[in-house]
All heavy atoms as a GROMACS GRO file, in nm:
protein
  565
    1MET      N    1   8.853  28.598  -1.893
    1MET     CA    2   8.860  28.456  -1.868
    1MET      C    3   8.766  28.426  -1.753
    1MET      O    4   8.775  28.482  -1.646
    1MET     CB    5   9.004  28.416  -1.835
    1MET     CG    6   9.019  28.270  -1.818
    1MET     SD    7   9.187  28.201  -1.801
    1MET     CE    8   9.300  28.332  -1.806
    2GLY      N    9   8.674  28.336  -1.776
    2GLY     CA   10   8.576  28.304  -1.674
    2GLY      C   11   8.626  28.198  -1.578
    2GLY      O   12   8.735  28.139  -1.595
    3ILE      N   13   8.546  28.176  -1.477
    3ILE     CA   14   8.585  28.079  -1.374
    3ILE      C   15   8.587  27.937  -1.430
    3ILE      O   16   8.670  27.855  -1.391
    3ILE     CB   17   8.493  28.093  -1.251
    3ILE    CG1   18   8.550  28.017  -1.134
    3ILE    CG2   19   8.352  28.048  -1.283
    3ILE    CD1   20   8.482  28.050  -1.003
    4VAL      N   21   8.498  27.910  -1.525
    4VAL     CA   22   8.493  27.775  -1.585
    4VAL      C   23   8.620  27.748  -1.665
    4VAL      O   24   8.678  27.638  -1.656
    4VAL     CB   25   8.367  27.761  -1.672
    4VAL    CG1   26   8.366  27.629  -1.744
    4VAL    CG2   27   8.242  27.778  -1.588
    5VAL      N   28   8.664  27.845  -1.740
    5VAL     CA   29   8.787  27.829  -1.820
    5VAL      C   30   8.906  27.806  -1.727
    5VAL      O   31   8.993  27.720  -1.755
    5VAL     CB   32   8.809  27.951  -1.910
    5VAL    CG1   33   8.942  27.941  -1.982
    5VAL    CG2   34   8.696  27.965  -2.009
    6CYS      N   35   8.912  27.878  -1.617
    6CYS     CA   36   9.023  27.862  -1.522
    6CYS      C   37   9.024  27.722  -1.461
    6CYS      O   38   9.129  27.659  -1.450
    6CYS     CB   39   9.013  27.967  -1.412
    6CYS     SG   40   9.035  28.135  -1.470
    7ILE      N   41   8.905  27.673  -1.424
    7ILE     CA   42   8.898  27.540  -1.364
    7ILE      C   43   8.933  27.433  -1.467
    7ILE      O   44   9.002  27.336  -1.436
    7ILE     CB   45   8.759  27.518  -1.302
    7ILE    CG1   46   8.744  27.611  -1.182
    7ILE    CG2   47   8.738  27.374  -1.262
    7ILE    CD1   48   8.606  27.613  -1.122
    8VAL      N   49   8.888  27.451  -1.590
    8VAL     CA   50   8.922  27.355  -1.697
    8VAL      C   51   9.073  27.355  -1.722
    8VAL      O   52   9.134  27.249  -1.739
    8VAL     CB   53   8.842  27.388  -1.825
    8VAL    CG1   54   8.896  27.310  -1.943
    8VAL    CG2   55   8.695  27.357  -1.804
    9MET      N   56   9.134  27.473  -1.721
    9MET     CA   57   9.279  27.480  -1.740
    9MET      C   58   9.354  27.410  -1.627
    9MET      O   59   9.453  27.339  -1.650
    9MET     CB   60   9.325  27.625  -1.752
    9MET     CG   61   9.284  27.690  -1.882
    9MET     SD   62   9.333  27.861  -1.893
    9MET     CE   63   9.507  27.841  -1.922
   10LEU      N   64   9.306  27.428  -1.504
   10LEU     CA   65   9.366  27.358  -1.390
   10LEU      C   66   9.353  27.207  -1.406
   10LEU      O   67   9.449  27.132  -1.384
   10LEU     CB   68   9.301  27.403  -1.260
   10LEU     CG   69   9.350  27.533  -1.199
   10LEU    CD1   70   9.260  27.575  -1.084
   10LEU    CD2   71   9.491  27.516  -1.150
   11ALA      N   72   9.235  27.161  -1.445
   11ALA     CA   73   9.211  27.018  -1.458
   11ALA      C   74   9.295  26.958  -1.570
   11ALA      O   75   9.359  26.853  -1.552
   11ALA     CB   76   9.063  26.992  -1.482
   12VAL      N   77   9.297  27.023  -1.685
   12VAL     CA   78   9.375  26.971  -1.798
   12VAL      C   79   9.525  26.971  -1.764
   12VAL      O   80   9.597  26.877  -1.796
   12VAL     CB   81   9.345  27.053  -1.926
   12VAL    CG1   82   9.441  27.017  -2.038
   12VAL    CG2   83   9.202  27.030  -1.970
   13GLY      N   84   9.569  27.077  -1.699
   13GLY     CA   85   9.709  27.083  -1.658
   13GLY      C   86   9.746  26.974  -1.560
   13GLY      O   87   9.852  26.912  -1.571
   14ALA      N   88   9.657  26.947  -1.466
   14ALA     CA   89   9.683  26.840  -1.369
   14ALA      C   90   9.684  26.705  -1.438
   14ALA      O   91   9.768  26.619  -1.406
   14ALA     CB   92   9.579  26.844  -1.259
   15ILE      N   93   9.593  26.684  -1.532
   15ILE     CA   94   9.590  26.556  -1.605
   15ILE      C   95   9.718  26.539  -1.686
   15ILE      O   96   9.780  26.432  -1.685
   15ILE     CB   97   9.465  26.550  -1.695
   15ILE    CG1   98   9.341  26.534  -1.608
   15ILE    CG2   99   9.475  26.435  -1.794
   15ILE    CD1  100   9.211  26.550  -1.683
   16LEU      N  101   9.759  26.646  -1.755
   16LEU     CA  102   9.881  26.636  -1.836
   16LEU      C  103  10.005  26.612  -1.750
   16LEU      O  104  10.097  26.540  -1.789
   16LEU     CB  105   9.900  26.762  -1.920
   16LEU     CG  106   9.806  26.779  -2.039
   16LEU    CD1  107   9.832  26.911  -2.108
   16LEU    CD2  108   9.823  26.664  -2.137
   17THR      N  109  10.007  26.672  -1.634
   17THR     CA  110  10.125  26.659  -1.549
   17THR      C  111  10.128  26.526  -1.473
   17THR      O  112  10.232  26.461  -1.466
   17THR     CB  113  10.130  26.775  -1.448
   17THR    OG1  114  10.130  26.897  -1.520
   17THR    CG2  115  10.253  26.768  -1.361
   18LEU      N  116  10.014  26.486  -1.422
   18LEU     CA  117  10.014  26.374  -1.328
   18LEU      C  118   9.969  26.240  -1.389
   18LEU      O  119  10.009  26.135  -1.342
   18LEU     CB  120   9.924  26.409  -1.208
   18LEU     CG  121   9.963  26.536  -1.132
   18LEU    CD1  122   9.859  26.570  -1.028
   18LEU    CD2  123  10.099  26.521  -1.069
   19ALA      N  124   9.884  26.245  -1.489
   19ALA     CA  125   9.822  26.120  -1.534
   19ALA      C  126   9.867  26.072  -1.671
   19ALA      O  127   9.841  25.958  -1.707
   19ALA     CB  128   9.671  26.136  -1.534
   20VAL      N  129   9.931  26.157  -1.747
   20VAL     CA  130   9.966  26.120  -1.884
   20VAL      C  131  10.114  26.087  -1.890
   20VAL      O  132  10.197  26.157  -1.831
   20VAL     CB  133   9.931  26.236  -1.980
   20VAL    CG1  134   9.982  26.208  -2.119
   20VAL    CG2  135   9.782  26.259  -1.982
   21ASP      N  136  10.145  25.981  -1.964
   21ASP     CA  137  10.284  25.941  -1.980
   21ASP      C  138  10.320  25.937  -2.130
   21ASP      O  139  10.361  25.835  -2.183
   21ASP     CB  140  10.307  25.804  -1.916
   21ASP     CG  141  10.454  25.771  -1.905
   21ASP    OD1  142  10.535  25.865  -1.909
   21ASP    OD2  143  10.487  25.652  -1.894
   22TRP      N  144  10.299  26.050  -2.193
   22TRP     CA  145  10.327  26.057  -2.336
   22TRP      C  146  10.468  26.110  -2.358
   22TRP      O  147  10.518  26.192  -2.281
   22TRP     CB  148  10.230  26.152  -2.407
   22TRP     CG  149  10.088  26.107  -2.407
   22TRP    CD1  150  10.041  25.981  -2.391
   22TRP    CD2  151   9.973  26.189  -2.425
   22TRP    NE1  152   9.905  25.979  -2.397
   22TRP    CE2  153   9.860  26.105  -2.419
   22TRP    CE3  154   9.954  26.324  -2.447
   22TRP    CZ2  155   9.730  26.153  -2.433
   22TRP    CZ3  156   9.825  26.371  -2.461
   22TRP    CH2  157   9.715  26.286  -2.455
   23ASP      N  158  10.526  26.065  -2.465
   23ASP     CA  159  10.656  26.118  -2.509
   23ASP      C  160  10.638  26.178  -2.647
   23ASP      O  161  10.626  26.107  -2.746
   23ASP     CB  162  10.760  26.006  -2.514
   23ASP     CG  163  10.801  25.957  -2.377
   23ASP    OD1  164  10.802  26.041  -2.285
   23ASP    OD2  165  10.830  25.837  -2.362
   24LEU      N  166  10.631  26.310  -2.651
   24LEU     CA  167  10.616  26.380  -2.778
   24LEU      C  168  10.750  26.438  -2.818
   24LEU      O  169  10.827  26.485  -2.733
   24LEU     CB  170  10.511  26.490  -2.769
   24LEU     CG  171  10.367  26.444  -2.736
   24LEU    CD1  172  10.277  26.565  -2.721
   24LEU    CD2  173  10.317  26.353  -2.846
   25GLN      N  174  10.775  26.439  -2.948
   25GLN     CA  175  10.902  26.494  -2.999
   25GLN      C  176  10.903  26.646  -2.982
   25GLN      O  177  10.820  26.716  -3.040
   25GLN     CB  178  10.917  26.458  -3.147
   25GLN     CG  179  11.049  26.496  -3.206
   25GLN     CD  180  11.160  26.402  -3.158
   25GLN    OE1  181  11.134  26.291  -3.113
   25GLN    NE2  182  11.284  26.449  -3.168
   26GLY      N  183  10.989  26.699  -2.902
   26GLY     CA  184  11.006  26.843  -2.886
   26GLY      C  185  10.910  26.909  -2.790
   26GLY      O  186  10.914  27.031  -2.773
   27VAL      N  187  10.822  26.835  -2.726
   27VAL     CA  188  10.725  26.893  -2.632
   27VAL      C  189  10.735  26.815  -2.501
   27VAL      O  190  10.722  26.693  -2.498
   27VAL     CB  191  10.581  26.885  -2.687
   27VAL    CG1  192  10.482  26.938  -2.585
   27VAL    CG2  193  10.569  26.960  -2.818
   28ASN      N  194  10.758  26.889  -2.395
   28ASN     CA  195  10.757  26.826  -2.263
   28ASN      C  196  10.616  26.842  -2.207
   28ASN      O  197  10.573  26.952  -2.171
   28ASN     CB  198  10.861  26.894  -2.173
   28ASN     CG  199  10.882  26.818  -2.045
   28ASN    OD1  200  10.803  26.732  -2.009
   28ASN    ND2  201  10.991  26.850  -1.977
   29VAL      N  202  10.543  26.735  -2.200
   29VAL     CA  203  10.403  26.739  -2.159
   29VAL      C  204  10.390  26.783  -2.013
   29VAL      O  205  10.294  26.854  -1.977
   29VAL     CB  206  10.337  26.600  -2.182
   29VAL    CG1  207  10.193  26.601  -2.136
   29VAL    CG2  208  10.345  26.561  -2.328
   30ASP      N  209  10.484  26.746  -1.931
   30ASP     CA  210  10.478  26.788  -1.790
   30ASP      C  211  10.488  26.940  -1.776
   30ASP      O  212  10.417  27.001  -1.697
   30ASP     CB  213  10.591  26.722  -1.711
   30ASP     CG  214  10.571  26.572  -1.698
   30ASP    OD1  215  10.455  26.526  -1.711
   30ASP    OD2  216  10.671  26.502  -1.674
   31VAL      N  217  10.576  27.001  -1.856
   31VAL     CA  218  10.590  27.147  -1.850
   31VAL      C  219  10.464  27.215  -1.902
   31VAL      O  220  10.418  27.315  -1.845
   31VAL     CB  221  10.714  27.193  -1.929
   31VAL    CG1  222  10.720  27.344  -1.939
   31VAL    CG2  223  10.841  27.139  -1.865
   32VAL      N  224  10.405  27.161  -2.007
   32VAL     CA  225  10.280  27.217  -2.059
   32VAL      C  226  10.171  27.210  -1.952
   32VAL      O  227  10.095  27.306  -1.930
   32VAL     CB  228  10.236  27.144  -2.188
   32VAL    CG1  229  10.098  27.188  -2.232
   32VAL    CG2  230  10.337  27.168  -2.299
   33GLY      N  231  10.163  27.099  -1.882
   33GLY     CA  232  10.064  27.084  -1.774
   33GLY      C  233  10.088  27.181  -1.660
   33GLY      O  234   9.994  27.241  -1.607
   34ILE      N  235  10.213  27.200  -1.624
   34ILE     CA  236  10.244  27.294  -1.515
   34ILE      C  237  10.210  27.436  -1.557
   34ILE      O  238  10.155  27.514  -1.478
   34ILE     CB  239  10.392  27.280  -1.474
   34ILE    CG1  240  10.413  27.146  -1.403
   34ILE    CG2  241  10.435  27.395  -1.384
   34ILE    CD1  242  10.557  27.112  -1.375
   35VAL      N  243  10.240  27.472  -1.681
   35VAL     CA  244  10.207  27.607  -1.730
   35VAL      C  245  10.055  27.626  -1.731
   35VAL      O  246  10.004  27.732  -1.690
   35VAL     CB  247  10.268  27.631  -1.869
   35VAL    CG1  248  10.211  27.756  -1.932
   35VAL    CG2  249  10.418  27.638  -1.860
   36LEU      N  250   9.981  27.525  -1.775
   36LEU     CA  251   9.835  27.536  -1.775
   36LEU      C  252   9.780  27.553  -1.633
   36LEU      O  253   9.690  27.634  -1.608
   36LEU     CB  254   9.772  27.415  -1.842
   36LEU     CG  255   9.772  27.413  -1.993
   36LEU    CD1  256   9.718  27.280  -2.044
   36LEU    CD2  257   9.690  27.527  -2.048
   37MET      N  258   9.834  27.477  -1.539
   37MET     CA  259   9.789  27.490  -1.400
   37MET      C  260   9.823  27.627  -1.344
   37MET      O  261   9.742  27.687  -1.273
   37MET     CB  262   9.850  27.380  -1.313
   37MET     CG  263   9.789  27.245  -1.335
   37MET     SD  264   9.832  27.123  -1.210
   37MET     CE  265  10.008  27.114  -1.224
   38ALA      N  266   9.940  27.680  -1.376
   38ALA     CA  267   9.979  27.811  -1.325
   38ALA      C  268   9.889  27.921  -1.381
   38ALA      O  269   9.843  28.009  -1.308
   38ALA     CB  270  10.125  27.839  -1.358
   39VAL      N  271   9.863  27.914  -1.511
   39VAL     CA  272   9.776  28.016  -1.573
   39VAL      C  273   9.633  28.004  -1.520
   39VAL      O  274   9.567  28.104  -1.492
   39VAL     CB  275   9.780  28.004  -1.727
   39VAL    CG1  276   9.677  28.092  -1.791
   39VAL    CG2  277   9.919  28.038  -1.777
   40GLY      N  278   9.585  27.882  -1.502
   40GLY     CA  279   9.452  27.862  -1.447
   40GLY      C  280   9.441  27.914  -1.305
   40GLY      O  281   9.342  27.977  -1.268
   41LEU      N  282   9.542  27.888  -1.225
   41LEU     CA  283   9.541  27.936  -1.086
   41LEU      C  284   9.549  28.088  -1.081
   41LEU      O  285   9.477  28.151  -1.002
   41LEU     CB  286   9.658  27.873  -1.010
   41LEU     CG  287   9.660  27.896  -0.859
   41LEU    CD1  288   9.536  27.835  -0.795
   41LEU    CD2  289   9.784  27.838  -0.799
   42LEU      N  290   9.631  28.146  -1.166
   42LEU     CA  291   9.641  28.293  -1.171
   42LEU      C  292   9.508  28.355  -1.216
   42LEU      O  293   9.460  28.452  -1.155
   42LEU     CB  294   9.753  28.335  -1.265
   42LEU     CG  295   9.776  28.485  -1.280
   42LEU    CD1  296   9.825  28.544  -1.150
   42LEU    CD2  297   9.873  28.512  -1.392
   43GLY      N  298   9.448  28.299  -1.319
   43GLY     CA  299   9.320  28.351  -1.366
   43GLY      C  300   9.211  28.335  -1.262
   43GLY      O  301   9.127  28.425  -1.244
   44LEU      N  302   9.212  28.222  -1.192
   44LEU     CA  303   9.112  28.201  -1.087
   44LEU      C  304   9.127  28.301  -0.974
   44LEU      O  305   9.028  28.356  -0.924
   44LEU     CB  306   9.122  28.058  -1.035
   44LEU     CG  307   9.014  28.011  -0.940
   44LEU    CD1  308   8.879  28.009  -1.010
   44LEU    CD2  309   9.046  27.872  -0.888
   45SER      N  310   9.250  28.329  -0.934
   45SER     CA  311   9.272  28.426  -0.826
   45SER      C  312   9.233  28.566  -0.870
   45SER      O  313   9.174  28.642  -0.792
   45SER     CB  314   9.417  28.422  -0.778
   45SER     OG  315   9.504  28.461  -0.881
   46VAL      N  316   9.261  28.603  -0.993
   46VAL     CA  317   9.220  28.735  -1.043
   46VAL      C  318   9.068  28.744  -1.051
   46VAL      O  319   9.007  28.844  -1.011
   46VAL     CB  320   9.284  28.764  -1.180
   46VAL    CG1  321   9.221  28.886  -1.246
   46VAL    CG2  322   9.433  28.782  -1.166
   47TYR      N  323   9.006  28.637  -1.098
   47TYR     CA  324   8.859  28.637  -1.109
   47TYR      C  325   8.794  28.650  -0.971
   47TYR      O  326   8.700  28.727  -0.955
   47TYR     CB  327   8.812  28.509  -1.178
   47TYR     CG  328   8.664  28.503  -1.196
   47TYR    CD1  329   8.602  28.570  -1.299
   47TYR    CD2  330   8.584  28.430  -1.107
   47TYR    CE1  331   8.466  28.567  -1.314
   47TYR    CE2  332   8.449  28.426  -1.122
   47TYR     CZ  333   8.389  28.494  -1.227
   47TYR     OH  334   8.254  28.490  -1.239
   48VAL      N  335   8.846  28.576  -0.874
   48VAL     CA  336   8.787  28.582  -0.740
   48VAL      C  337   8.807  28.720  -0.678
   48VAL      O  338   8.715  28.773  -0.614
   48VAL     CB  339   8.848  28.471  -0.650
   48VAL    CG1  340   8.812  28.492  -0.505
   48VAL    CG2  341   8.800  28.335  -0.697
   49SER      N  342   8.922  28.781  -0.698
   49SER     CA  343   8.944  28.915  -0.641
   49SER      C  344   8.854  29.018  -0.706
   49SER      O  345   8.801  29.107  -0.638
   49SER     CB  346   9.090  28.956  -0.654
   49SER     OG  347   9.124  28.976  -0.790
   50ILE      N  348   8.832  29.007  -0.837
   50ILE     CA  349   8.742  29.101  -0.904
   50ILE      C  350   8.598  29.075  -0.861
   50ILE      O  351   8.523  29.170  -0.836
   50ILE     CB  352   8.757  29.091  -1.057
   50ILE    CG1  353   8.892  29.146  -1.098
   50ILE    CG2  354   8.645  29.163  -1.129
   50ILE    CD1  355   8.925  29.125  -1.244
   51PHE      N  356   8.559  28.948  -0.850
   51PHE     CA  357   8.423  28.915  -0.807
   51PHE      C  358   8.398  28.965  -0.666
   51PHE      O  359   8.291  29.016  -0.635
   51PHE     CB  360   8.401  28.765  -0.814
   51PHE     CG  361   8.264  28.722  -0.777
   51PHE    CD1  362   8.157  28.746  -0.861
   51PHE    CD2  363   8.240  28.658  -0.657
   51PHE    CE1  364   8.030  28.706  -0.827
   51PHE    CE2  365   8.114  28.618  -0.622
   51PHE     CZ  366   8.008  28.642  -0.708
   52LYS      N  367   8.497  28.952  -0.578
   52LYS     CA  368   8.482  28.998  -0.440
   52LYS      C  369   8.466  29.150  -0.436
   52LYS      O  370   8.388  29.202  -0.358
   52LYS     CB  371   8.604  28.956  -0.360
   52LYS     CG  372   8.593  28.985  -0.214
   52LYS     CD  373   8.716  28.934  -0.141
   52LYS     CE  374   8.711  28.967   0.005
   52LYS     NZ  375   8.831  28.921   0.074
   53ARG      N  376   8.539  29.219  -0.524
   53ARG     CA  377   8.529  29.364  -0.527
   53ARG      C  378   8.392  29.408  -0.577
   53ARG      O  379   8.336  29.505  -0.528
   53ARG     CB  380   8.637  29.422  -0.616
   53ARG     CG  381   8.640  29.572  -0.613
   53ARG     CD  382   8.750  29.630  -0.696
   53ARG     NE  383   8.879  29.580  -0.647
   53ARG     CZ  384   8.988  29.577  -0.720
   53ARG    NH1  385   8.985  29.620  -0.844
   53ARG    NH2  386   9.100  29.531  -0.673
   54ARG      N  387   8.338  29.335  -0.675
   54ARG     CA  388   8.207  29.371  -0.728
   54ARG      C  389   8.097  29.345  -0.627
   54ARG      O  390   7.995  29.412  -0.628
   54ARG     CB  391   8.176  29.290  -0.853
   54ARG     CG  392   8.247  29.335  -0.974
   54ARG     CD  393   8.198  29.256  -1.092
   54ARG     NE  394   8.282  29.281  -1.207
   54ARG     CZ  395   8.278  29.208  -1.316
   54ARG    NH1  396   8.196  29.107  -1.324
   54ARG    NH2  397   8.356  29.235  -1.416
   55LYS      N  398   8.116  29.245  -0.540
   55LYS     CA  399   8.011  29.204  -0.448
   55LYS      C  400   7.989  29.306  -0.337
   55LYS      O  401   7.880  29.316  -0.284
   55LYS     CB  402   8.047  29.069  -0.387
   55LYS     CG  403   7.935  29.004  -0.315
   55LYS     CD  404   7.975  28.864  -0.270
   55LYS     CE  405   7.860  28.798  -0.197
   55LYS     NZ  406   7.897  28.665  -0.150
   56THR      N  407   8.092  29.382  -0.301
   56THR     CA  408   8.075  29.478  -0.192
   56THR      C  409   7.986  29.591  -0.239
   56THR      O  410   8.001  29.644  -0.348
   56THR     CB  411   8.211  29.534  -0.148
   56THR    OG1  412   8.275  29.593  -0.261
   56THR    CG2  413   8.298  29.425  -0.089
   57GLN      N  414   7.893  29.624  -0.156
   57GLN     CA  415   7.797  29.730  -0.188
   57GLN      C  416   7.847  29.862  -0.131
   57GLN      O  417   7.902  29.867  -0.022
   57GLN     CB  418   7.661  29.698  -0.125
   57GLN     CG  419   7.599  29.573  -0.179
   57GLN     CD  420   7.552  29.591  -0.322
   57GLN    OE1  421   7.512  29.700  -0.359
   57GLN    NE2  422   7.559  29.486  -0.400
   58PRO      N  423   7.828  29.967  -0.204
   58PRO     CA  424   7.864  30.097  -0.147
   58PRO      C  425   7.769  30.130  -0.032
   58PRO      O  426   7.656  30.083  -0.029
   58PRO     CB  427   7.844  30.192  -0.265
   58PRO     CG  428   7.749  30.124  -0.356
   58PRO     CD  429   7.772  29.977  -0.337
   59PRO      N  430   7.817  30.206   0.062
   59PRO     CA  431   7.731  30.238   0.175
   59PRO      C  432   7.610  30.319   0.128
   59PRO      O  433   7.619  30.401   0.037
   59PRO     CB  434   7.821  30.321   0.267
   59PRO     CG  435   7.929  30.370   0.179
   59PRO     CD  436   7.947  30.270   0.070
   60SER      N  437   7.500  30.288   0.191
   60SER     CA  438   7.378  30.358   0.153
   60SER      C  439   7.385  30.502   0.204
   60SER      O  440   7.448  30.530   0.305
   60SER     CB  441   7.257  30.288   0.212
   60SER     OG  442   7.263  30.290   0.352
   61PRO      N  443   7.323  30.589   0.133
   61PRO     CA  444   7.324  30.728   0.181
   61PRO      C  445   7.252  30.737   0.315
   61PRO      O  446   7.163  30.659   0.345
   61PRO     CB  447   7.250  30.804   0.071
   61PRO     CG  448   7.174  30.702  -0.004
   61PRO     CD  449   7.246  30.571   0.013
   62ALA      N  450   7.296  30.831   0.392
   62ALA     CA  451   7.238  30.847   0.526
   62ALA      C  452   7.092  30.882   0.514
   62ALA      O  453   7.047  30.947   0.419
   62ALA     CB  454   7.313  30.957   0.600
   63ALA      N  455   7.019  30.832   0.610
   63ALA     CA  456   6.876  30.861   0.611
   63ALA      C  457   6.856  31.011   0.632
   63ALA      O  458   6.933  31.076   0.703
   63ALA     CB  459   6.809  30.783   0.722
   64PRO      N  460   6.758  31.065   0.569
   64PRO     CA  461   6.736  31.208   0.586
   64PRO      C  462   6.701  31.240   0.731
   64PRO      O  463   6.631  31.165   0.798
   64PRO     CB  464   6.619  31.238   0.492
   64PRO     CG  465   6.553  31.107   0.468
   64PRO     CD  466   6.659  31.003   0.482
   65VAL      N  467   6.754  31.348   0.776
   65VAL     CA  468   6.733  31.388   0.915
   65VAL      C  469   6.602  31.466   0.921
   65VAL      O  470   6.580  31.562   0.848
   65VAL     CB  471   6.849  31.477   0.964
   65VAL    CG1  472   6.824  31.526   1.105
   65VAL    CG2  473   6.980  31.400   0.953
   66SER      N  474   6.516  31.418   1.007
   66SER     CA  475   6.390  31.491   1.025
   66SER      C  476   6.398  31.570   1.154
   66SER      O  477   6.439  31.522   1.258
   66SER     CB  478   6.272  31.393   1.029
   66SER     OG  479   6.285  31.310   1.140
   67VAL      N  480   6.362  31.691   1.145
   67VAL     CA  481   6.365  31.780   1.260
   67VAL      C  482   6.222  31.793   1.311
   67VAL      O  483   6.131  31.834   1.240
   67VAL     CB  484   6.420  31.919   1.221
   67VAL    CG1  485   6.419  32.012   1.342
   67VAL    CG2  486   6.560  31.905   1.164
   68GLU      N  487   6.208  31.751   1.436
   68GLU     CA  488   6.075  31.760   1.494
   68GLU      C  489   6.063  31.894   1.567
   68GLU      O  490   6.155  31.940   1.632
   68GLU     CB  491   6.053  31.646   1.592
   68GLU     CG  492   6.047  31.512   1.524
   68GLU     CD  493   6.017  31.401   1.623
   68GLU    OE1  494   5.973  31.433   1.736
   68GLU    OE2  495   6.040  31.286   1.588
   69ASP      N  496   5.950  31.946   1.555
   69ASP     CA  497   5.923  32.073   1.622
   69ASP      C  498   5.864  32.042   1.759
   69ASP      O  499   5.748  32.005   1.771
   69ASP     CB  500   5.828  32.158   1.538
   69ASP     CG  501   5.816  32.298   1.591
   69ASP    OD1  502   5.901  32.338   1.674
   69ASP    OD2  503   5.723  32.366   1.548
   70ASN      N  504   5.946  32.051   1.864
   70ASN     CA  505   5.902  32.015   1.999
   70ASN      C  506   5.848  32.133   2.076
   70ASN      O  507   5.822  32.123   2.195
   70ASN     CB  508   6.018  31.952   2.077
   70ASN     CG  509   6.053  31.816   2.021
   70ASN    OD1  510   5.968  31.748   1.964
   70ASN    ND2  511   6.178  31.777   2.034
   71ARG      N  512   5.835  32.241   2.013
   71ARG     CA  513   5.782  32.357   2.085
   71ARG      C  514   5.631  32.340   2.101
   71ARG      O  515   5.560  32.299   2.010
   71ARG     CB  516   5.811  32.485   2.010
   71ARG     CG  517   5.959  32.520   2.012
   71ARG     CD  518   5.985  32.648   1.943
   71ARG     NE  519   5.990  32.617   1.798
   71ARG     CZ  520   5.983  32.706   1.702
   71ARG    NH1  521   5.967  32.835   1.731
   71ARG    NH2  522   5.988  32.672   1.577
   72HIS      N  523   5.587  32.370   2.219
   72HIS     CA  524   5.444  32.361   2.246
   72HIS      C  525   5.386  32.501   2.239
   72HIS      O  526   5.443  32.597   2.290
   72HIS     CB  527   5.419  32.302   2.385
   72HIS     CG  528   5.470  32.162   2.395
   72HIS    ND1  529   5.404  32.056   2.344
   72HIS    CD2  530   5.584  32.113   2.448
   72HIS    CE1  531   5.471  31.946   2.365
   72HIS    NE2  532   5.584  31.979   2.429
   73HIS      N  533   5.281  32.508   2.177
   73HIS     CA  534   5.215  32.637   2.165
   73HIS      C  535   5.101  32.644   2.266
   73HIS      O  536   5.004  32.570   2.256
   73HIS     CB  537   5.159  32.656   2.023
   73HIS     CG  538   5.266  32.650   1.919
   73HIS    ND1  539   5.350  32.755   1.895
   73HIS    CD2  540   5.306  32.551   1.835
   73HIS    CE1  541   5.435  32.722   1.799
   73HIS    NE2  542   5.409  32.598   1.761
   74TRP      N  543   5.117  32.725   2.368
   74TRP     CA  544   5.016  32.743   2.472
   74TRP      C  545   4.942  32.871   2.445
   74TRP      O  546   4.993  32.978   2.462
   74TRP     CB  547   5.079  32.748   2.611
   74TRP     CG  548   5.157  32.625   2.645
   74TRP    CD1  549   5.289  32.608   2.633
   74TRP    CD2  550   5.104  32.503   2.692
   74TRP    NE1  551   5.326  32.484   2.670
   74TRP    CE2  552   5.212  32.415   2.708
   74TRP    CE3  553   4.976  32.457   2.723
   74TRP    CZ2  554   5.197  32.286   2.755
   74TRP    CZ3  555   4.964  32.329   2.769
   74TRP    CH2  556   5.073  32.244   2.783
   75GLU      N  557   4.829  32.858   2.404
   75GLU     CA  558   4.751  32.979   2.382
   75GLU      C  559   4.619  32.969   2.451
   75GLU      O  560   4.558  32.874   2.467
   75GLU     CB  561   4.729  33.002   2.234
   75GLU     CG  562   4.858  33.038   2.166
   75GLU     CD  563   4.831  33.076   2.022
   75GLU    OE1  564   4.716  33.107   1.985
   75GLU    OE2  565   4.926  33.076   1.945
   0.00000   0.00000   0.00000
């Protein structure tokens, strides 16, 4: 489930819960809206946590150690 789907579910759920005054036989529109908002919020939080985990970069390998030869040759 992508971030767009989650946001759309939140928006549709909010519209159904807060802005619509329909009376359907056997369906409570407010409950449907609340369920949509809950699923959208859950999906959005899972998506953000996975995206955050993907964004972290593994530490780069240590730079190779160069050994300098500081001995002076006096001849």
